[in-house]
N, C-alpha and C positions, 0 to 999 in steps of 0.2 A: 273554779279555777285551779288546775293542777300545780302544785309546787314543784314542779320540776323544771328545770333551767333548759331549755331548747336551745338557744343561740347566744353565743357572747360574740363582742367584738371589742377588742383591746387595742388602746392604742394606735390606732389607725390613722395614719395620715396620707395626705394625697396632696400633692403639689402639681398645679400649670404654668407655664412660663407668664412669671411676673405676678403670682397669686399663689396662696395657701388655701387650697377648697377644705381642707381637714388637716385637723392638729392636734392629735393626741384622743380622738375622738373614742368613747367607750359608751357601748350599748347591750342592755340583755333581755332577750324575751323569754318568756316561760311558755310552756306548751297550756293551751286553753288560757290565753290570755290575748285583750286585746291591748295592745302599749300604743298610745298617739305617739307620734313625731312632731314635737312646733318648732316652728322658729321663721323668723322675718325670709323673703326669697332673697337667696344669697345665702342664707344661715349654712349651707353643704348638705341639709336632708336629701337631696335629689342625688349628690354625688355620693352622700351615704349607702344609697340606694342603688346606686350601679353598682358600685363596688361588691356590694352583697350578690346583685343577679351577673355576677361578670362582665358586666361594660366595660368597668373599668377595673385597671390592676392596682394594687396597694404600694406604696412607697415601702410603708412598714408599718407594723402591727400582726394580730393574730387573728383566727376565725374559727370559734370552737362550735359545733354541734353536738348534742349530745355528750360534752365531754371532751369530745377529741378534736384535736387540730385538724382541717381541712384546707384544702387548697383551690381558692376559685377565681380559675385565669380566666375563663370566658363563659358564655351563656349555658352551656352544655355542661358543665361542672355542675354550675349553681342548679341546674333543673336534675342532676345527677344526684344531688344533695336536698332534694323535695323544696326547692324554694322556686317562687313565682310571681313576679312580680306586675300588677295589675296599671298600667300606666295611664295618665289624665288624657290624655290625648290615646284613643282607643288605636289597636293596630292590627284589626281584625283587616278581612279581604272582603268588602263588599260585591263584588259580582260573582263571589263563590257560595253555596250552601254553609248552613248550620252547621253541619254532620263536617264537612270539607276543613271548615275554619276549628273548628274544637281538634280533629287528627292532622293538621298540616303541618307534612312533613314525618310523619309517623303513621301514613295511611297502611291500614290492614291489608293483605297481598292472599290472595288466590294461588292456587299451584301454578298457574300459569304465570306467576311473578307480574299479575296484574292488580290495580285497584279492586279490592273487595266491597263495592259500593253499596253492597247490602248489608255485608257485617257491619260499616262503619255508621250507615243508618241506624241502624238496631240498636249499634252500642249507644252513640251519639243520644239516640232517643229513650233509651235506658239514665242514660242522667239526667235528659231534663225533665223527665216524669218525675226519678228520684225526688229532684228541689220543685217540685211542684209547677213548672213553667212550661204553660200552655203555648209550646210553639212547636210545630213539627220541623223535624232533623233535616229534611230535605228542602228547607223553604231557604232562597235564597236573602242570603244577611243583610244586604241594604235596603230589602224593605222593610225590616223593625224599627221600632223607634231606639233610641239611644238608650233609653232604662232598659231595652233588652238585651240590646248591643253589649251592655255592660255587665248583665246577667252570662252573656253567654262567653265573656271572658273570665269571669268566675267559675264557669263550667268549664272550661279550659283546663283551668290551674288545678283544676278537683282530678282533672283526668288523668292529670300527672301523679297522683297522690301526695301533693305537696302538703308538707308540713308546716309550713313557712310561707304564709301568701300576705305579699305587701301589697295596700292598695292606697293609689295616690289619687287622693283629691275624688273620691267615687262618688258622691252626691252632688258635683257642681252641675251636672247637667238632669239632675233628676227632681219630680214634682214630692211632693211630703208624700203621699200615696207611695209610691217608688222607694221613696228613702226607705220607710216604714218596713217593703217589705224587703229589700237590701240587710237594713237591720236585722231582721228574723233571720236570713240566709247567715249572716256574720255569727249569730249568738248559736244556731246550728253548728256552723262549722267549730267556735269555741267547745261544743258540750262534745266534739268528736275529737278534742284535743290539739285543733289545728293552733297553731301562734299567728298572730295577723298584727303587721304594722300597719298603723292607720295614719295617711298624713293626710291635715284638712286645716283651712285656715277658718272652718266655721265651728266658733267657740262652744255654741250653742249643740253641736254635736257629741262632745269630748264627754259630757256627763252621762248623755244617754247610751253609750254605746264603748268607751275605754276605760280600762282596769287601772293603768296605770300613763304617766305622759312625761315625757322625756323632751327638752328643750334644748335647743341648739342656739347660739350664734357666732357669728362672724368666723364660720368655719372650726367651733370649739363646741365641746359636750358645757353647760350650764350646771344642769341636774335633772334629777327624777323627782315626780313628785307621784302620790298616791291619789287617783284624781277625788274620790269623794274625802279628801281630806286636805285641798286647795280649793281655788276660787280664780275665777278671770283675771281680776286684778292682779295678783300674785303672779300667774304664768305670762301676762302683757308686760309686767316689771321684767321679769326673766329673759324674755322673748327681746325687747327691746333696749332692756337695759335701764329703763327710766320709765317712770310712770307717765301715762298717758291722760293729762288732765281733760284737754281736749278734743277726745276721738271725734266728734261731729262739729263742723265750724261752719257755722252759717251764722249772717249780717241780716238775710233780706231786704234783698235792695228793688225788689222787684217794681215797674211803674206801670201807668194804667195804658202804656201806649201797646197795641198789638202788633206785631211783628210778623206773626204766622198765623193764617187761619187755616183752618181745611175743612172742606163744605161737602157733603156726600160722597168720601171717597169709597169707590167699589172696585174690587180686584180679584179676579177669578171669580173661584164658587165659595170662596170664603171670607174675605173681608166686605163688609156689607156697610156701607152708611156711615162712614167714619167721618166724625166730626167733632173738634178741637182748638182752641186757639192758644198762644202763647205769647206771654207777655215781655218786652224788652227787660233785662237782668232778672228773667223767672226761671226758676229752676222747675222744669216740669217732671214731676216723677210719670212713668207707666208701669202699673201694675197687673197682675194676672197669671193664672199658674201656666205651667210650661205648656206650650202651643194654644195658647189664648191668641196670637195673631202680632203680638207686641214686635216682634220683629219685623214681620212681612208690612206693617205699616211704615215701619224705617226705610225698609228698602225701598218702597215704593216714593218716600218723600225724595230719597236718593237718587231717582233714577234707574235704580238697578232690577226691579221688576215693573211692568206696566201696570198704568192707570187705566182702567177701563171707561169711567165714570167720575166726575165731581171735580171739584175746583182747588186749588190749591193759590191762595192770596200772599203775598210776601211784601211786606209796608204798604198794603194795601193795593197793590197791583195784582192782577190775575196773573199767573206765571205758570208757563209751560217747562213741567222738566220731564225728558224722555230719556238722558241717561246721567250718568254722573257729573259730567264734564260741564251741563247745563246747572247741576246742581252748585257746584262748587262756583261757576259765576254769579248766581246768586245768591251766596256766602253761606253753603252750609257746608258743614263737613258730617262725615261720621267715622264713628271708631267701633267698627262691626263686632258682633259678638265671639267667634272664632279668631283670634288675632293670627294664629298660627297659620290658618286656612284662608282665612280673607283679607289679610293685611300685612304680614311679615314678607319680607324675601328672606329668609331663613337662611341661606349661603350668604350673602350679602352683608357688610359692614355697618355697624349702628350709624355712622356718617351719612350713608347710603341710602338707609331707611330711614333716616331723619329727613332729610332735602329730597327725596324723590318727588314730590309734590309741588314743590316751588322750583324749580329747574329755571325758570324763566329769571330769576332772581341772581344768579350768577354764573348763566350761559349765553352766549349772544352767537348764534352762528354756531362755529366748529370751535371758538373759541372760550375755556372756561377758567373762569377767576377762582382758583383752588382756594385763595384765603378767604375768600366770600364765603365759598362752600360751607370752608372748616367756621369759619365764625356763626353762621347760622346754624349749624349741628351742635357746637360748645356749647351756646344761648342755651339751646333747649336740654339736654344734659344736665346743665348746670340747675335751670329751673324746676326740671322735673327729676332732679337727685337722682337721677342714673347712675347704677354702680357699674363701673364698665374700666378695664385696665388704659383702655385708649379708645380713640371715635373709630381707630380701624377693627377693634373687636368684630369678629362673624357675631352678629344679633340671635343667631341660633345655640351660640355659648354661653349666653346671658341667661341669669332666672325669669322664670314667668313674668312675676312682676315689674323686673326692670323690662322685660320685653312689652309689657302692656306698655309702661310709662313711653317707651318708645313710640308706640304708636298713636297716643295722644298726643307727645311731641310734636311728632308730625304734620297733625293734623292743626295743632295750634299755631306750627310755622307760616300756614295758610291765611292768619286773623282772619277767622270766622265772626259773621255776627249769629250766627246758630250752630251748634254744637249737640250732635247726637251723639250721646254716649248709651253703647247697648252691653250693658254687664260692664260698666266699668271697672270693677273690684274681681271680677270673677278669680279665683286663683290667685290671688292676691294679700298676703300678707298685713298683717293692724298694724305695723308702722307705714307699710307703702300705702295701706287704704287712708290712713289719716292725713297722710300728706296728699292722696289725689281729692281728699274731700277740702283739704285747705285751698289747694290750687281750684275746685269748681267753683268756691266760693269765691275767691278772686275774682276769677272770670266774671260771675255774675255781679259781683259789685262793681266793676268796668262795664256793664252793659252788655254784655255777653248771653245770649237767651239759650240753656239749654233744657234736652231734651234728655231726660236717664230713664234708661230700660233696666227694671232691676228685680231679681226673684227675691234679693233679704228684704223682707218687711221692715226691721229694724233700720237700714241704709234710706227705703224709701220713706219711713216718717221722719226721718232727721234731717234728711236733705231737702225734701222735695218743697216747694211752697203750695204746689197744689197736685194732687194725684189721680188721675186719668186709669179707670182700671177697664178691664178688658176682658171678654170671656166667650169663646169660642165666635172669636171674629167680629164681634161687634162690641161698641164703647156702651158697657154694663154701667157706667155713672163718673163723677170727675166730682172727688171730694175736697173742701177747702182747708187748707192748715190746721185749724183749729178742730175740724172734725174729723183728722185723723186718726185710726186706729186699726190694729191689726184683725179686730173682729171686722169692723165694716168694709175691711176692703177685702176680706174672704167671703164675706157675705154677697158683694158684691161680682167677686171675680169667680162664683159657682152659682152666680143667679141664672147662667145662661146654658148651663149643661143637661 
């Protein structure tokens, strides 16, 4: 790592109506360094990055690059100063080609002032080949995997000759093999002197890829540690302001009563003969590699995707579920994998998003009982410890973790007997994770049956009564709690590949 300061952010302040998002924040990035940025959702990480990227203007403070004070008033200013941000939600255009995405807005022109597609494809292909990506520049981007699209975002940033690269939760949708490739790319960028700001809630990644870690809490700078000189316990304590003595909360209260049984379920050309059962008060984990078919099973159960053959029994009765409305009538609720694409009305309020599935509780014809609606929303904001200035706050303005808790609260308002949670803690900080685990445990203790799809093996092992492992569209096995280990889960997860 080169010992030269590339970026300094000093005494950064940013205020929104009713809340201080950043207060006296300092941050430093060296050339050839991976500097992790940690903090609970709402700690100010995203706001700091948006200030650096020219999305937000600062109220007070200074930014220096190579020791020179710079003004970053917009995204164009950020790019001119060699700053690129790869957001957690990819901002590519799926119906355009890879090359068109890389050079979007700065397409090479020929003598007739028309886009020179041949040159654009050649230049893009050179970049792809240079980083060992087996991707054709003229391929439509929407046909690529999420991991490949993530790499295209990195290539796009490199094409700007960026010296400062921000990665926001870059591994959240990647398999272990894809993460290894991403880390190899990061190490190459480091060797070329690029400074990387790395945001992740996966503590295990920090020792693998970061040099230093800066922790934020409640919009303020807490401290910076050299990664190899600290540990998870110290970092978590800095993040939440306390020690999390009970990170995973489980009392294991499952009964022998079967509430859901899936028999020989088939869907499309992928899901084959899916069989499993769910007990009352049980947390049933679903594990497997990315693309194993876990989310597809949940979509079938909830009536989103068609079931071609097989049976679903709920409380011993064969039940037909052809759409989400039928699923809800039978006591099912689904918190989907992608909250922004599949769950949230991002421009609507917290109250709207919380109560949208229970309109019948406060609407009678054209009459709306506003007080009742407010009471319902407030209950789940309180129960889920959602950080929001008010119920009227636009949900898109909340942090990712608080958005996730809004979605969970919405479905809890329907009082489901079977709750399906697909990646419930993706992009959620350790404090919020602990709260979600405690909520899951309490729901199970009350007799709610939970199916939890998760790519995080420690989460699966510590929160599940049993774990169904999928591989390539089939159920590869089911492990009892006493048999759970990462080795056994991974052995089953790769058995059908």
